[in-house]
C-alpha positions as CSV (number, residue, x, y, z in Angstrom):
1,M,62.4,115.5,124.7
2,S,62.1,118.4,122.2
3,N,65.3,120.2,121.1
4,D,63.9,123.6,122.4
5,L,63.6,122.2,125.9
6,H,66.8,120.3,125.7
7,N,68.8,123.3,124.6
8,S,67.2,125.8,127.0
9,V,69.5,127.5,129.5
10,L,68.7,129.2,132.7
11,L,71.2,131.1,134.8
12,S,70.3,133.1,138.0
13,T,71.6,134.0,141.4
14,F,69.4,132.9,144.2
15,S,69.5,133.1,148.0
16,S,68.9,130.0,150.2
17,G,68.9,130.8,153.9
18,N,72.0,132.8,154.6
19,K,73.8,131.6,151.4
20,K,73.8,132.9,147.8
21,Y,74.0,130.4,145.0
22,R,74.7,130.8,141.3
23,V,72.3,128.3,139.7
24,I,72.5,127.0,136.2
25,F,70.1,124.6,134.3
26,H,71.4,123.2,131.0
27,K,71.4,119.9,129.2
28,G,69.2,118.1,131.7
29,A,71.1,119.0,134.9
30,I,70.8,121.7,137.6
31,V,74.1,122.9,139.0
32,W,74.4,125.3,141.9
33,G,77.4,126.6,143.8
34,N,78.4,129.2,146.3
35,V,78.8,132.7,144.9
36,K,81.6,133.4,147.5
37,P,84.4,131.0,148.6
38,P,84.5,128.2,149.3
39,L,83.3,127.6,145.7
40,E,81.7,124.3,146.2
41,Q,79.4,123.0,143.5
42,Q,76.6,120.4,143.3
43,T,75.2,118.8,140.2
44,L,71.7,117.3,140.1
45,P,70.5,115.3,137.1
46,L,66.9,116.2,136.2
47,E,66.0,112.5,136.4
48,N,66.7,112.7,140.2
49,V,64.3,115.6,140.6
50,I,61.0,114.6,142.2
51,S,59.1,117.8,141.6
52,V,59.5,121.6,141.4
53,Q,56.8,123.6,143.3
54,H,55.9,127.2,144.1
55,N,56.0,128.0,147.8
56,Y,53.0,129.4,149.6
57,V,52.6,132.4,152.0
58,K,52.1,131.1,155.6
59,N,48.4,131.6,156.5
60,S,47.4,133.0,159.8
61,H,44.4,130.6,159.9
62,P,44.0,127.1,158.4
63,S,40.7,128.0,156.8
64,E,42.3,130.7,154.6
65,E,43.0,130.0,151.0
66,Q,46.6,129.4,150.2
67,I,48.4,132.2,148.3
68,V,51.5,131.6,146.1
69,D,54.7,133.2,147.4
70,P,56.0,134.9,144.2
71,N,59.6,135.0,145.5
72,H,60.3,131.4,146.6
73,F,60.2,128.0,145.0
74,T,61.4,124.5,146.1
75,I,63.2,121.8,144.2
76,H,62.4,118.4,145.7
77,Y,65.0,115.8,144.7
78,A,66.9,112.6,145.8
79,E,70.5,111.5,146.1
80,Q,72.0,108.1,146.6
81,D,74.5,107.4,149.4
82,D,77.3,104.8,149.6
83,E,74.9,102.2,151.0
84,N,72.7,102.2,147.8
85,K,70.0,104.2,149.7
86,W,68.2,107.1,148.1
87,K,67.6,110.0,150.4
88,Y,65.0,112.8,150.0
89,H,66.3,116.4,149.9
90,S,64.8,119.8,149.2
91,L,66.3,123.1,148.1
92,I,64.4,126.3,148.7
93,L,65.5,129.2,146.5
94,R,64.5,132.9,146.7
95,H,64.7,135.7,144.2
96,S,63.6,139.3,144.4
97,D,62.2,139.2,140.9
98,P,59.0,137.1,140.6
99,L,59.5,136.6,136.9
100,Q,62.8,134.8,137.5
101,V,61.0,132.4,140.0
102,S,58.1,131.9,137.5
103,S,60.5,131.2,134.6
104,W,62.5,128.6,136.6
105,V,59.4,126.8,137.9
106,K,57.7,126.7,134.5
107,T,60.8,125.5,132.6
108,L,61.7,122.8,135.1
109,Q,58.1,121.5,135.3
110,N,57.9,121.3,131.5
111,H,61.1,119.2,131.5
112,L,59.7,116.9,134.1
113,Q,56.6,116.3,132.0
114,Y,58.8,114.5,129.5
115,F,59.5,111.7,132.0
116,T,56.3,110.0,130.7
117,R,56.9,106.7,132.5
118,R,56.5,108.2,135.9
119,P,53.3,107.0,137.5
120,K,50.4,109.4,137.9
121,K,47.6,107.1,139.2
122,L,48.9,104.3,141.4
123,L,46.9,101.4,142.9
124,L,48.7,100.4,146.1
125,F,48.0,97.3,148.1
126,V,49.0,97.1,151.8
127,N,49.3,93.8,153.6
128,P,48.9,94.6,157.3
129,F,49.7,90.9,158.4
130,G,53.1,90.3,156.8
131,G,56.5,90.5,158.5
132,K,56.3,92.7,161.6
133,K,52.8,93.7,160.8
134,N,53.8,97.4,160.2
135,A,53.1,97.7,156.5
136,L,50.5,100.5,157.0
137,K,52.8,102.5,159.2
138,I,55.6,102.1,156.6
139,Y,53.3,103.5,153.9
140,E,52.1,106.4,156.1
141,K,55.7,107.3,157.1
142,F,57.7,106.7,154.0
143,G,55.3,106.4,151.1
144,K,52.5,108.9,151.5
145,P,54.5,112.1,152.0
146,L,56.8,111.4,149.0
147,F,53.9,110.4,146.7
148,H,52.2,113.6,147.7
149,I,55.3,115.7,146.8
150,A,55.6,113.8,143.5
151,G,51.9,114.5,142.6
152,V,51.1,110.8,142.4
153,D,47.4,110.0,142.9
154,V,47.4,106.9,145.2
155,T,44.5,104.6,145.8
156,V,45.2,102.4,148.9
157,N,43.7,98.9,149.2
158,V,44.3,97.2,152.5
159,S,44.1,93.4,152.2
160,Q,42.2,91.4,154.8
161,R,43.0,87.8,153.8
162,K,45.4,85.6,152.0
163,N,45.2,85.8,148.2
164,Q,42.9,88.8,148.3
165,I,45.4,90.9,146.3
166,R,45.6,88.2,143.6
167,D,41.8,87.9,143.4
168,F,41.4,91.7,143.3
169,V,43.7,92.3,140.3
170,L,42.3,89.2,138.6
171,H,38.7,90.3,138.7
172,H,38.6,94.2,138.9
173,N,38.9,96.8,136.3
174,L,42.4,98.5,136.4
175,D,42.0,100.7,133.4
176,M,42.1,103.9,135.5
177,F,45.6,103.1,136.9
178,D,48.9,103.4,135.1
179,S,50.8,101.4,137.8
180,V,50.3,99.1,140.8
181,A,52.4,98.5,143.9
182,C,52.4,96.8,147.2
183,V,53.7,97.2,150.7
184,G,54.6,93.8,152.1
185,G,57.0,90.9,151.9
186,D,57.8,88.4,149.1
187,G,54.5,86.6,149.5
188,T,52.6,89.8,149.0
189,V,54.6,90.6,145.8
190,S,53.9,87.0,144.6
191,E,50.1,87.5,145.0
192,L,50.3,90.7,143.0
193,F,52.2,89.4,139.9
194,N,50.4,86.0,139.9
195,G,47.1,87.9,139.7
196,L,48.4,90.2,136.9
197,V,49.7,87.3,134.8
198,L,46.5,85.2,135.2
199,R,44.5,88.3,134.4
200,E,46.3,88.7,131.1
201,C,45.8,85.0,130.4
202,R,42.0,85.3,130.9
203,V,41.8,88.5,128.7
204,L,43.7,86.9,125.9
205,G,42.1,83.4,126.1
206,I,45.4,81.7,127.0
207,D,45.4,78.5,129.0
208,P,47.9,79.1,131.9
209,D,48.0,75.3,132.7
210,D,49.6,74.5,129.4
211,I,53.4,74.7,129.9
212,E,54.0,75.0,126.2
213,Q,52.0,78.2,126.0
214,E,53.8,81.6,126.1
215,L,52.5,83.4,129.1
216,P,51.5,87.0,128.4
217,K,53.4,90.0,129.8
218,P,51.2,92.2,132.1
219,K,51.0,95.7,130.5
220,I,51.1,97.5,133.9
221,P,54.4,98.0,135.8
222,I,54.6,97.2,139.4
223,G,56.5,98.6,142.4
224,I,57.4,97.1,145.7
225,I,57.8,98.8,149.1
226,P,59.4,96.4,151.6
227,G,57.3,95.3,154.6
228,G,58.1,91.6,155.1
229,S,60.5,89.4,157.1
230,T,63.3,89.2,154.5
231,D,62.2,91.3,151.5
232,T,64.5,89.3,149.2
233,I,63.1,90.6,145.9
234,V,63.4,94.2,147.0
235,Y,67.0,93.7,148.1
236,C,67.9,92.1,144.8
237,L,66.3,95.0,142.9
238,H,67.8,97.9,144.8
239,G,70.7,96.5,146.9
240,T,68.8,97.6,150.0
241,I,65.5,97.1,151.8
242,D,65.3,100.8,152.7
243,P,61.6,101.9,152.1
244,T,62.4,105.4,151.0
245,T,64.6,103.9,148.3
246,A,61.8,101.7,147.1
247,V,59.3,104.6,147.1
248,L,61.7,106.8,145.1
249,N,62.3,104.1,142.5
250,I,58.5,104.0,141.9
251,I,58.3,107.8,141.6
252,F,61.3,107.9,139.2
253,G,59.3,105.6,136.9
254,E,62.3,103.8,135.4
255,S,61.9,100.0,135.0
256,L,63.6,96.8,134.2
257,G,62.4,93.4,133.1
258,L,62.3,90.7,135.7
259,D,62.1,87.0,134.9
260,L,59.4,84.9,136.5
261,V,59.4,81.1,136.8
262,S,56.1,79.1,136.3
263,V,55.7,75.9,138.4
264,Y,53.5,73.0,137.3
265,D,52.4,69.6,138.5
266,E,51.2,67.0,136.0
267,N,48.1,69.0,135.0
268,N,48.1,72.6,136.4
269,L,50.0,75.8,136.9
270,L,50.7,75.9,140.6
271,K,52.3,79.3,140.9
272,L,54.7,81.8,139.4
273,Y,57.7,82.8,141.5
274,A,60.3,85.6,141.4
275,S,62.9,84.6,144.0
276,V,63.4,80.9,144.8
277,L,61.8,77.5,144.7
278,S,63.5,75.3,147.3
279,Y,63.1,71.7,148.3
280,G,64.3,69.8,151.3
281,Y,65.8,71.9,154.1
282,L,64.2,75.3,153.2
283,G,60.9,73.6,152.3
284,D,60.8,71.9,155.7
285,V,61.7,75.2,157.4
286,A,58.8,77.1,155.6
287,Y,56.4,74.3,156.5
288,H,57.2,73.8,160.1
289,S,57.8,77.5,161.0
290,D,54.2,78.3,160.1
291,K,53.1,76.9,163.5
292,Y,55.4,79.4,165.2
293,R,54.1,82.6,163.6
294,W,53.7,84.2,167.0
295,M,57.5,84.4,167.1
296,G,57.6,86.7,164.1
297,P,60.7,86.4,161.8
298,N,62.5,84.5,164.6
299,R,60.4,81.5,163.8
300,Y,62.7,80.8,160.8
301,N,65.8,80.8,163.0
302,Y,64.1,78.4,165.4
303,S,62.7,76.0,162.8
304,G,65.9,76.2,160.8
305,F,68.1,75.2,163.7
306,R,65.9,72.2,164.5
307,K,66.0,71.0,160.9
308,L,69.7,71.5,160.6
309,M,70.3,69.3,163.6
310,R,68.1,66.6,162.2
311,N,70.2,66.7,158.9
312,K,67.6,64.9,156.9
313,G,68.4,64.0,153.3
314,Y,66.0,63.4,150.4
315,E,66.4,61.2,147.4
316,G,65.3,62.4,144.1
317,E,65.9,62.9,140.4
318,V,66.5,66.3,138.9
319,A,66.4,67.0,135.1
320,F,67.2,70.4,133.6
321,F,67.1,72.0,130.2
322,T,70.2,73.9,129.5
323,E,72.2,75.3,126.6
324,V,74.4,72.8,124.7
325,D,77.3,75.1,125.2
326,D,77.3,75.2,129.0
327,S,80.3,77.5,129.3
328,H,77.9,80.1,130.7
329,D,77.8,78.0,133.9
330,S,81.1,79.4,134.8
331,D,80.0,83.0,134.0
332,Q,80.7,85.0,137.1
333,S,79.3,88.3,135.9
334,K,77.0,90.0,138.4
335,C,73.8,91.9,137.8
336,Y,74.0,95.6,138.3
337,E,72.4,98.8,137.1
338,K,72.1,98.8,133.2
339,C,73.2,95.2,133.1
340,E,74.3,94.4,129.6
341,K,73.4,90.7,129.9
342,C,69.8,91.6,130.9
343,L,69.5,94.4,128.4
344,S,70.5,92.1,125.6
345,R,67.5,89.8,126.5
346,R,65.0,92.7,126.5
347,D,64.2,92.6,122.8
348,S,65.5,89.1,121.9
349,N,64.1,85.6,122.0
350,C,65.5,83.8,125.1
351,D,64.8,80.4,123.5
352,K,66.9,80.8,120.3
353,T,69.9,78.9,121.5
354,E,70.2,75.1,121.2
355,K,69.5,73.3,124.4
356,Q,69.6,69.8,125.9
357,W,68.2,67.9,128.9
358,R,70.6,66.7,131.6
359,T,69.6,64.4,134.5
360,L,71.1,63.9,138.0
361,K,70.1,61.5,140.7
362,G,71.1,61.4,144.4
363,K,70.4,62.2,148.0
364,F,70.1,65.9,148.6
365,F,70.0,68.2,151.7
366,M,68.5,71.0,149.6
367,I,67.6,71.8,146.0
368,S,67.0,75.4,145.0
369,G,65.9,77.0,141.7
370,A,67.0,80.6,142.2
371,N,65.6,83.1,139.8
372,I,67.6,85.9,141.4
373,T,70.6,86.0,143.7
374,C,68.3,85.7,146.7
375,S,70.5,88.2,148.6
376,C,69.1,89.8,151.7
377,N,70.4,91.4,154.9
378,R,71.0,87.9,156.4
379,S,72.6,86.6,153.2
380,P,74.4,89.5,151.5
381,K,75.6,87.4,148.5
382,G,72.6,85.0,148.4
383,I,72.5,81.4,147.3
384,A,73.1,82.3,143.6
385,P,75.4,85.4,143.5
386,Y,75.8,85.2,139.7
387,S,72.1,85.1,138.9
388,H,70.6,87.9,136.8
389,L,67.3,89.6,137.1
390,G,66.3,89.2,133.4
391,D,68.7,86.8,131.5
392,G,66.1,84.0,131.0
393,N,67.9,81.5,133.3
394,V,67.3,80.0,136.7
395,H,70.3,78.9,138.8
396,L,69.8,75.4,140.0
397,V,71.7,74.9,143.2
398,L,72.0,71.3,144.4
399,V,73.3,70.7,147.9
400,R,74.2,67.0,148.4
401,H,73.3,65.3,151.7
402,T,76.4,65.4,153.9
403,S,77.4,66.0,157.5
404,I,76.0,68.5,159.9
405,I,79.4,70.2,159.9
406,N,79.2,70.8,156.2
407,N,75.7,72.1,156.5
408,L,77.0,74.6,159.0
409,K,79.7,75.6,156.5
410,L,76.9,76.2,154.0
411,L,74.9,78.4,156.3
412,L,78.0,80.3,157.4
413,R,78.8,81.0,153.7
414,L,75.3,82.2,153.1
415,S,75.6,84.7,155.9
416,S,79.1,85.9,154.7
417,N,79.8,89.2,153.1
418,N,82.8,87.9,151.0
419,Q,82.3,84.2,150.5
420,A,79.8,82.3,148.2
421,V,78.5,78.7,148.4
422,D,79.2,77.6,144.9
423,D,82.8,76.5,145.5
424,L,81.9,74.1,148.3
425,P,82.6,70.5,147.2
426,F,79.1,69.2,148.0
427,V,77.3,72.1,146.1
428,E,76.7,72.0,142.4
429,T,75.3,75.0,140.4
430,Y,73.8,74.8,136.9
431,S,72.1,77.4,134.7
432,A,68.9,76.3,133.2
433,R,65.8,77.4,131.2
434,E,63.7,74.7,132.7
435,F,63.9,71.9,135.3
436,C,61.8,69.2,136.8
437,F,62.1,67.0,139.9
438,R,60.8,63.6,140.9
439,A,61.0,62.4,144.5
440,I,62.3,58.9,145.4
441,N,61.1,57.4,148.7
442,V,60.0,59.9,151.5
443,P,59.2,63.3,150.0
444,S,59.7,66.8,151.3
445,R,57.9,70.0,150.3
446,W,58.7,73.0,148.2
447,N,59.2,76.6,149.5
448,C,58.0,78.9,146.8
449,D,58.7,82.6,147.5
450,G,58.1,81.9,151.2
451,E,54.9,79.9,150.6
452,V,54.7,76.1,151.0
453,Q,53.8,74.0,148.0
454,H,52.8,70.4,148.9
455,Q,53.1,68.9,145.4
456,T,56.4,67.1,145.3
457,N,56.9,66.2,141.7
458,I,57.1,69.5,139.7
459,R,58.3,71.1,136.5
460,A,59.4,74.7,136.4
461,K,60.0,77.0,133.3
462,V,61.6,80.4,133.1
463,R,59.5,83.2,131.6
464,C,62.0,85.7,130.3
465,Q,61.4,89.3,131.6
466,L,57.7,88.6,132.0
467,L,57.3,91.4,134.6
468,T,58.0,95.1,134.3
469,I,59.2,96.4,137.6
470,F,60.1,99.9,138.9
471,S,63.8,99.9,139.6
472,R,67.1,101.3,138.3
473,G,68.9,98.2,139.5
474,T,71.6,97.8,142.1
475,P,74.4,100.3,141.5
476,K,77.8,98.8,140.7
477,P,80.2,99.0,143.6
478,I,82.9,101.6,143.3
479,E,86.3,99.9,143.1
480,I,88.9,101.7,145.3
481,T,92.4,101.6,143.8
482,R,95.0,101.3,146.5
483,K,98.5,102.6,146.1
484,C,101.5,100.7,147.3
485,C,102.1,100.1,151.0
486,G,98.3,100.0,151.4
487,C,97.9,103.8,151.1
């Protein structure tokens, strides 16, 4: 941002409804407060302003050309509440001098132009079949009005079949777009980023089936508007699955790097995933719940209860590639907005440290490779609460085969607000850059970002911050300091 714009100062008194405000703009913030007592004041950082627009005179007939109202303008902005949700607000200001109005609008619009990462031309995919099948309504209600206010030119593509989104981004020219997004669940998101990575591989002549190859980072950032059953990825990005919050994070244009994990069989890349790859219990639930799709999201509860009661265990061998100094396994830092651990990986090589292979055998109820915490409304802490969005590691969570009572303890911990699963005696957690699995005797299936993978013996490798995604991250909780006597 130029020094002239950064140092510019505006100071005026406006009326808004029945109130008069003294409004100041200086050093990237708009501050307004009551002219008369009570002297309340509100500060708005410019990065939270969506747009600043002239108002128009109300026409007597829709066919008449709109005329600018010289005495009014509107500041469209957003604020965050205590539940991590962003809310849209607007402030209409009036001044008797049209030059004052014009000066404010022009200056603020010039400042907003320096947020160059904000999307201008967005390709938006809508999956009308995922979750509760209301993705199109979500876009019409929450996305379309805000994108219009922000001046984002949106091209909507409604998918009609599985993998259509992946195939579209893989084979169509995207040069006219500066960003892509989707409305749907974790499976829809997976289609989008799998297509983008494979597209880059094709353009650069890279063989995606070679696990030793560095996979190329897609140049175009992506946004996610939740419209699925669990929306785990969105929850981990923003701390909420509120659609308005997701839309505003796209509009703001700020982004972070998200790790992806590539999964292979003996010869081919099977898939890239962003949330979790899970074998055993969750793999069985994903596979058997598909026949109950008519039940909607409740099919997971039904299938999950049946599999829990069967308490089937699976024998296998797990090998994982981890740092020689495994003290980070006990690292209990959490990933929040401006996470230092993730920021340190942004421009560094995640593979510099010395690593070694470790192997474990046994009978397991469940094996999960969690790329993120996998938090959601049903599981506020997730299966891997200390996982980070972009630290180059996957959290390998091994649940040994045990009693039904212990399985119930595990599920209760997963649904708890204040307890995690990693201190249960039959649960082991390891941080790894890569892992592989070989089944012994009767195999199960893998649940990969909600989709069933039938190949049992797999190898998975973390791709550090391969994806650029619109998000400011989950805000760090405000710690409340209590005085003595609980006051």
